[in-house]
C-alpha positions in Angstrom: 0.0 0.0 0.2 1.3 3.3 -1.0 2.0 5.8 2.1 2.1 8.9 0.0 0.8 10.3 -3.2 -0.2 13.7 -4.5 -3.3 15.1 -6.0 -3.8 18.7 -7.7 -6.5 20.8 -6.2 -8.8 20.6 -9.3 -8.7 16.7 -9.0 -10.3 16.8 -5.6 -14.3 16.4 -6.0 -15.8 15.7 -2.6 -13.6 16.1 0.5 -10.2 16.9 1.2 -9.2 13.3 2.7 -6.1 10.9 2.4 -8.3 7.9 2.1 -10.9 9.5 -0.2 -8.7 10.5 -2.9 -6.3 7.4 -2.5 -5.3 6.0 -6.1 -5.8 2.4 -4.7 -9.4 3.4 -3.9 -9.9 4.7 -7.3 -8.3 1.6 -8.8 -10.8 -0.6 -6.7 -13.7 1.3 -7.9 -12.5 0.6 -11.7 -12.4 -3.2 -10.6 -15.8 -3.0 -9.4 -17.1 -1.4 -12.9 -15.2 -4.1 -14.9 -16.6 -6.9 -12.7 -20.1 -5.6 -13.1 -19.6 -5.6 -16.9 -17.9 -8.9 -17.1 -20.7 -10.4 -15.3 -23.6 -8.4 -16.9 -24.6 -7.2 -13.5 -25.8 -3.7 -12.3 -23.9 -1.3 -10.4 -25.9 0.4 -7.6 -25.3 2.5 -4.6 -26.8 1.3 -1.4 -29.2 4.2 -1.2 -30.9 3.0 -4.5 -31.9 -0.4 -3.3 -32.9 0.2 0.2 -35.0 2.4 2.2 -33.6 3.8 5.4 -35.6 3.4 8.6 -35.1 6.3 11.0 -37.5 5.6 13.9 -36.1 6.8 17.0 -37.0 6.2 20.6 -35.7 7.2 24.2 -36.4 3.9 26.1 -35.6 5.4 29.7 -38.1 8.1 29.3 -40.8 6.6 26.9 -41.2 3.1 28.2 -39.2 2.7 31.4 -40.8 0.0 32.9 -41.3 -2.1 29.7 -39.2 -5.2 29.2 -37.6 -4.7 25.8 -36.1 -6.9 23.2 -32.7 -5.2 22.5 -29.9 -5.3 20.1 -26.6 -3.6 21.0 -23.3 -3.5 18.9 -21.8 -6.0 21.3 -24.7 -8.4 20.5 -23.6 -8.7 16.9 -20.8 -11.1 15.9 -18.2 -9.7 13.7 -18.1 -11.0 10.1 -20.6 -13.4 10.6 -24.1 -11.8 10.0 -25.2 -13.4 13.5 -26.8 -11.6 16.4 -28.3 -12.3 19.8 -31.1 -10.2 20.9 -31.4 -9.7 24.8 -34.1 -8.4 27.1 -33.6 -5.1 29.0 -36.0 -2.7 30.9 -36.4 0.5 29.2 -35.0 2.5 32.2 -31.8 0.8 31.6 -31.4 2.0 28.3 -30.0 5.5 28.7 -29.1 6.6 25.1 -31.2 7.2 22.0 -32.3 3.8 20.2 -33.5 2.8 17.0 -36.6 0.9 16.4 -36.1 -2.2 14.1 -38.6 -4.5 12.3 -38.6 -8.0 10.9 -36.7 -7.7 7.4 -34.7 -4.9 8.4 -30.9 -5.1 7.7 -28.7 -3.3 10.4 -25.1 -2.4 9.8 -22.7 -0.9 12.5 -21.5 2.4 11.9 -18.9 2.2 14.8 -15.8 0.3 13.8 -17.2 -0.9 10.4 -14.0 -2.9 9.7 -15.7 -5.4 12.1 -18.5 -5.8 9.6 -21.2 -6.2 11.9 -24.2 -6.7 10.0 -27.5 -8.8 10.5 -30.7 -9.4 8.8 -33.6 -9.5 11.6 -35.7 -12.5 11.2 -36.0 -13.6 14.9 -38.5 -10.8 16.1 -41.2 -8.8 14.7 -40.1 -5.6 16.4 -37.2 -4.6 18.7 -35.1 -1.7 19.7 -31.4 -1.3 18.6 -28.2 0.9 19.3 -28.4 4.5 17.6 -25.0 3.2 16.3 -26.7 0.9 13.7 -27.7 1.9 10.2 -31.2 0.4 9.7 -32.4 -0.1 6.1 -35.2 -2.2 4.5 -34.0 -4.0 1.1 -36.4 -3.1 -1.7 -37.2 -6.8 -2.5 -38.3 -6.0 -6.0 -34.5 -5.3 -6.8 -32.3 -7.5 -4.1 -33.0 -10.5 -2.1 -32.3 -9.3 1.5 -30.2 -12.3 2.3 -28.1 -11.5 -0.8 -27.5 -8.0 0.1 -26.5 -9.1 3.8 -24.0 -11.3 2.1 -22.6 -8.2 0.1 -22.4 -6.3 3.2 -20.3 -8.9 4.8 -18.0 -9.3 1.8 -14.6 -7.9 0.7 -16.8 -5.6 -1.7 -18.0 -3.5 1.3 -15.0 -3.7 3.6 -12.5 -2.6 0.8 -14.7 0.5 0.3 -15.3 1.5 3.9 -11.8 1.2 5.4 -10.8 4.5 3.2 -13.4 6.6 4.3 -13.8 6.5 8.1 -13.7 9.3 10.5 -12.5 9.3 14.2 -9.3 7.5 15.4 -9.7 5.3 18.4 -13.5 4.7 17.5 -13.8 5.2 13.7 -17.0 5.6 12.3 -18.7 5.4 9.0 -20.7 8.7 7.9 -24.2 7.9 6.9 -23.8 9.7 3.4 -20.7 7.3 2.7 -22.7 4.2 3.8 -25.5 5.4 1.4 -22.8 5.6 -1.3 -21.5 2.0 -1.0 -21.5 0.6 -4.4 -23.0 -2.9 -5.0 -22.2 -5.3 -7.7 -26.0 -6.6 -8.1 -27.2 -9.4 -10.7 -30.2 -8.0 -12.6 -32.1 -11.1 -12.2 -33.3 -12.3 -8.8 -33.2 -15.7 -9.8 -29.4 -15.2 -10.3 -29.1 -13.9 -6.9 -30.9 -16.8 -5.5 -28.8 -19.2 -7.6 -25.6 -17.8 -5.9 -27.2 -17.8 -2.5 -28.2 -21.6 -3.2 -24.7 -22.3 -4.3 -23.1 -21.3 -0.9 -25.7 -23.4 1.1 -23.4 -26.8 1.3 -20.3 -24.6 2.6 -22.4 -22.7 5.2 -24.4 -25.7 6.3 -20.8 -27.4 7.3 -19.8 -24.2 9.0 -23.2 -24.3 10.8 -22.6 -28.0 12.0 -19.0 -27.3 13.1 -20.0 -24.4 15.3 -23.0 -26.0 16.7 -20.7 -29.0 17.8 -18.2 -26.4 19.4 -21.1 -24.7 21.1 -22.2 -28.1 22.5 -18.5 -28.6 23.8 -18.1 -25.3 25.1 -21.4 -25.8 27.2 -20.3 -29.2 28.5 -17.1 -27.4 29.8 -18.9 -25.2 32.0 -20.3 -28.4 33.8 -17.2 -30.5 33.7 -15.8 -29.2 37.0 -19.4 -29.6 38.7 -19.4 -33.2 37.6 -15.9 -33.9 38.5 -16.6 -32.4 41.9 -19.7 -34.7 42.3 -22.2 -31.8 42.8 -25.6 -32.0 41.2 -27.3 -28.6 40.6 -31.2 -28.6 41.2 -33.0 -28.4 37.9 -34.7 -25.1 38.7 -31.2 -23.4 38.9 -29.7 -24.8 35.5 -31.1 -21.5 33.8 -28.8 -18.5 34.3 -31.5 -15.9 34.2 -28.9 -13.0 34.6 -26.7 -13.7 31.7 -29.6 -14.8 29.5 -31.7 -11.5 29.9 -29.7 -8.9 31.8 -32.8 -8.7 33.8 -34.7 -10.6 36.6 -37.3 -12.8 34.5 -38.9 -14.5 37.3 -41.0 -13.0 40.4 -40.5 -14.6 43.9 -40.9 -13.5 47.2 -39.0 -14.7 50.3 -38.3 -13.8 53.6 -34.9 -13.7 55.9 -34.3 -12.6 59.4 -32.3 -9.3 60.0 -29.4 -11.7 61.7 -29.0 -13.4 58.3 -28.3 -10.1 56.3 -24.5 -9.8 55.8 -22.6 -7.5 53.6 -25.4 -5.8 51.8 -29.2 -5.2 52.2 -30.4 -6.3 48.6 -33.1 -8.4 47.3 -30.8 -10.3 44.8 -28.1 -10.8 47.2 -30.0 -13.1 49.4 -32.3 -14.7 46.5 -32.8 -18.4 47.0 -31.6 -19.2 43.8 -28.0 -18.7 45.6 -28.6 -21.4 48.1 -27.0 -23.9 45.7 -23.5 -22.2 46.8 -24.1 -24.1 50.3 -23.7 -27.3 48.3 -20.0 -26.5 47.4 -19.4 -25.5 51.3 -20.8 -28.8 52.3 -18.7 -30.7 50.0 -15.6 -29.1 50.4 -13.7 -26.6 52.5 -13.7 -23.0 50.5 -11.8 -19.9 50.9 -12.3 -16.3 49.3 -10.7 -15.7 46.1 -8.6 -12.7 47.6 -7.0 -15.0 50.1 -5.6 -17.4 47.3 -4.1 -14.3 45.4 -0.3 -13.6 45.4 -1.0 -9.9 44.5 -4.1 -7.7 45.1 -6.9 -7.9 42.5 -6.9 -4.9 40.3 -8.7 -3.6 37.3 -6.8 -2.0 34.2 -6.5 1.5 33.1 -8.7 3.2 30.4 -5.9 3.6 27.7 -5.0 6.1 25.2 -5.1 3.9 22.2 -2.4 4.6 19.5 -2.7 3.3 15.7 1.1 3.0 15.5 1.6 1.6 19.2 3.4 -1.6 19.7 1.8 -2.9 22.8 -1.4 -4.9 22.8 -4.6 -3.9 25.0 -7.2 -6.4 25.7 -10.8 -5.3 25.9 -13.9 -7.2 27.3 -14.8 -7.8 23.8 -11.6 -9.7 23.2 -12.7 -12.3 25.9 -14.6 -15.1 24.5 -15.0 -17.1 27.7 -12.9 -19.9 26.4 -10.2 -18.1 24.6 -8.9 -14.7 23.7 -9.4 -13.3 20.4 -6.1 -11.5 19.4 -7.4 -10.7 16.0 -9.0 -7.3 16.6 -7.0 -6.0 19.7 -6.2 -2.1 19.9 -2.7 -0.8 20.7 -1.1 1.7 22.8 2.5 3.3 23.0 5.4 1.8 24.9 5.6 4.9 26.9 1.9 4.7 28.0 2.6 1.0 28.8 5.3 1.9 31.0 3.3 4.6 32.6 0.7 2.2 34.0 2.3 -0.8 35.4 -0.8 -1.8 37.3 -2.6 -2.7 33.9 0.2 -5.0 33.0 -0.6 -8.6 32.2 1.7 -11.8 32.4 1.3 -15.1 31.1 -1.4 -17.4 33.2 -3.0 -14.4 34.7 -6.9 -14.7 35.0 -8.8 -12.0 33.0 -12.1 -11.1 34.4 -14.7 -8.9 32.4 -16.1 -6.8 35.2 -18.5 -4.4 33.6 -21.7 -4.6 31.4 -24.6 -6.8 31.1 -23.1 -8.6 27.9 -19.6 -9.0 29.0 -19.7 -9.3 32.9 -18.3 -12.7 33.9 -16.3 -13.5 30.9 -13.3 -15.3 32.2 -10.0 -16.4 30.2 -6.5 -16.9 30.8 -3.8 -14.9 29.2 -1.6 -17.3 27.4 1.1 -15.4 25.7 4.5 -14.1 26.8 4.5 -10.8 25.2 4.0 -7.5 27.1 0.4 -6.4 27.2 -2.2 -4.7 29.4 -5.9 -4.7 30.0 -8.3 -1.8 29.7 -10.4 -0.5 32.9 -13.2 -2.9 32.4 -11.1 -6.1 33.2 -9.9 -7.4 36.4 -6.5 -9.3 36.9 -6.2 -12.2 39.2 -3.0 -13.8 40.1 -3.3 -16.9 42.3 -0.5 -18.1 44.1 1.4 -21.3 43.9 -0.8 -23.7 45.6 -3.5 -23.1 43.1 -3.9 -23.8 39.3 -4.9 -20.7 37.4 -6.8 -22.7 34.9 -8.7 -24.6 37.3 -9.6 -21.5 39.2 -10.6 -19.9 35.8 -13.0 -22.9 34.8 -14.4 -22.8 38.3 -15.5 -19.1 37.9 -16.9 -20.2 34.4 -19.1 -22.8 36.0 -22.4 -22.6 37.5 -20.9 -21.6 41.2 -19.0 -18.9 39.4 -21.8 -17.5 37.4 -24.1 -17.2 40.3 -21.5 -15.4 42.3 -21.4 -12.7 39.4 -24.9 -12.3 39.8 -24.8 -12.1 43.5 -22.0 -9.6 43.6 -22.4 -7.1 40.9 -23.4 -3.5 41.6 -25.2 -0.6 39.5 -28.2 -0.3 37.3 -29.4 2.0 34.8 -27.6 0.2 31.9 -24.3 0.0 33.4 -23.2 -2.6 36.1 -19.9 -3.3 37.4 -18.1 -5.6 39.8 -15.5 -4.0 42.3 -12.2 -5.9 42.8 -12.9 -6.0 46.5 -16.4 -7.7 45.9 -14.5 -10.2 43.3 -12.3 -11.0 46.1 -15.3 -12.2 48.2 -16.2 -15.0 45.7 -15.9 -18.3 47.4 -13.5 -20.9 45.6 -12.5 -24.5 46.8 -9.3 -24.3 48.9 -6.2 -26.6 48.1 -6.1 -28.3 51.5 -7.1 -32.0 52.2 -10.6 -31.1 52.8 -10.5 -28.9 49.7 -9.2 -29.8 46.4 -5.4 -30.6 46.4 -3.4 -29.0 43.7 -2.6 -32.1 41.8 -6.4 -32.8 41.5 -7.0 -29.2 40.4 -4.7 -29.7 37.4 -6.1 -33.2 36.5 -9.7 -31.5 36.3 -8.3 -28.5 34.6 -6.4 -30.7 31.9 -9.6 -32.5 31.3 -11.5 -29.3 30.7 -8.7 -27.6 28.7 -8.7 -30.9 26.4 -12.4 -30.3 25.5 -12.0 -26.6 25.1 -9.2 -27.3 22.5 -11.4 -29.6 20.8 -14.1 -27.0 20.6 -11.7 -24.3 19.4 -10.4 -26.7 16.6 -14.0 -26.9 15.5 -14.6 -23.3 15.5 -11.3 -22.8 13.4 -12.8 -25.4 11.0 -15.9 -23.4 10.8 -14.2 -20.2 10.2 -12.4 -21.7 7.3 -15.7 -22.9 5.6 -17.2 -19.5 6.3 -14.3 -17.9 4.6 -14.6 -20.2 1.7 -18.1 -19.4 1.3 -17.3 -15.6 1.5 -14.4 -16.1 -1.2 -16.8 -17.9 -3.6 -19.5 -15.2 -3.2 -16.8 -12.8 -4.3 -15.5 -14.8 -7.0 -18.9 -15.2 -8.5 -19.6 -11.6 -8.7 -16.1 -11.4 -10.4 -14.0 -9.5 -7.8 -11.4 -12.4 -7.6 -9.3 -10.5 -10.3 -8.6 -7.9 -7.6 -7.3 -10.4 -5.3 -5.2 -12.0 -7.8 -3.3 -8.9 -9.5 -4.2 -5.6 -7.6 -3.8 -6.3 -3.8 -4.5 -3.3 -1.7 
C-alpha cells in the first residue's frame, strides 16, 4: 500500500481526505465497474436499493418499565451476520435507540471494519443501538439475504476502510454508507442461484459451530461433574446472563440476623442457596485469600494506531479463549506509565462491567507484554492453586451465580468491584478442599475439551471464509485479489 501520493486541487471532488482520494481506492472502483460489466450485473449505490429506517426512541423516558427486546453493537458477531437479542428494561437503556422491524438489515457504523451486519428474522419488533444503520431492502430489486452477504463481503470492507472518521473509535458517515457501491445481478433468480451455491459450505460451517458450542457448554459443567455436585433443575438456567434482567418473580423472607455484606433483594435470593452445596462438600476460601497480589482493574488507555503494545478489552475475551485478531494498541510510553494494568502469562482476566460482558473469564496465554483496559480485572493466584482450574471454576454454575450475586449498579451499567470479586468463594487446596494435583487433573480435562471446541471453531471459520470467497468470485472480484492487492 502506498504511504504517500499527490493530487492537484482541481482533481479533488468531494472531500479533502487521504483515504477518499487514494489511488488504490480509485483503482478498486474501476475493478468494481469491470466486474459488473463482465458479469452483466448492475452497479448500484446502497441508497438506490434500500429504504432507510429512522424511527428513534428514548426508552428510559418513553417506556421505562417495559421489558424490551434489544440489540446492541456488542450483540452482533463480527463478520458473520449473526446476532443475539436480549431483554432489557427501558429504564436501563439511557441512550437514544432505533426501532427495528422484521426484515430490516442493520449495519454497525462504529468500527465498521468488524463488518457487523444482521438481517432481522427472529423478532417482529425490537430496539437497537443508535450506532446502527437500519435499512429495509427493496425486495423487488434485491433479495435481503443477498444484500446481507454483500455487506459482509470484501466488496464492502474494501470500500469502507478508506472513508472512516475518528481514530480510536472510527465511524462510517451516513452519506458514505449510502454511497457504497453494490455489484448486483439484474435477475433475482441469479441472486438466488448464488445464494443456493453457498448453502453446502455454510451448512458445514453451521454444523461445526453447533458442535463447538455443545462442547463449550459441557465445559462449563465438567468441574461440577468432577466435584460430584448436582445442580437442582430449577437452577440450571442462568437468568442474569440470558437476559440482563430478573425474569422470574419470587418473594421470600429472611431474618435480620441473616443479612450480611449488603441489604439487597438479589443478594439473598434463594437461587444462590446452591452455593451451600459447595461449602458442604469442600472447604472453601475467598478468592482474594489465594491471590499472591491484590486483585486490580486495568486503566482506560490512550489508543495509538502506531502503538506496539496490545490492549485487551472485554470484547476480546471469549469465555474460552482470547481473540487477538482485533485488539487495539498503545504506545510503549503509555504502557510503561501504567504498570498496574500489565498482564503476564497465566494471569486470569475477568470482564467486570456490562450486562453482556460481565463474568467472561479467560487466561492470558502469551509471553509478550500486554495490558488490559479499565473494564477487566486481573487475578494472580498463588503457587498452591492452578490458575486454569480457578478460571474454569469461575465459568461454571457456581462462578456465574456469584457474578450475579455481587455485581452493583443499574440503569444500563453494572460493574463488579475488585474487593467484591475477592469475596467469591472457591475450593481451597487443603485435604478437605481440592489439592493442587487434583485441580490440575480436572483443569487438564477441561482444557482438552476446550481445545477440541476451538479446533471446530477454526474449521467452521475456514468454511465461512470459503463461502465468502466463493460469493466474491461469483461476482467477479476475484481478479482484484489475484493482481491488484491493496
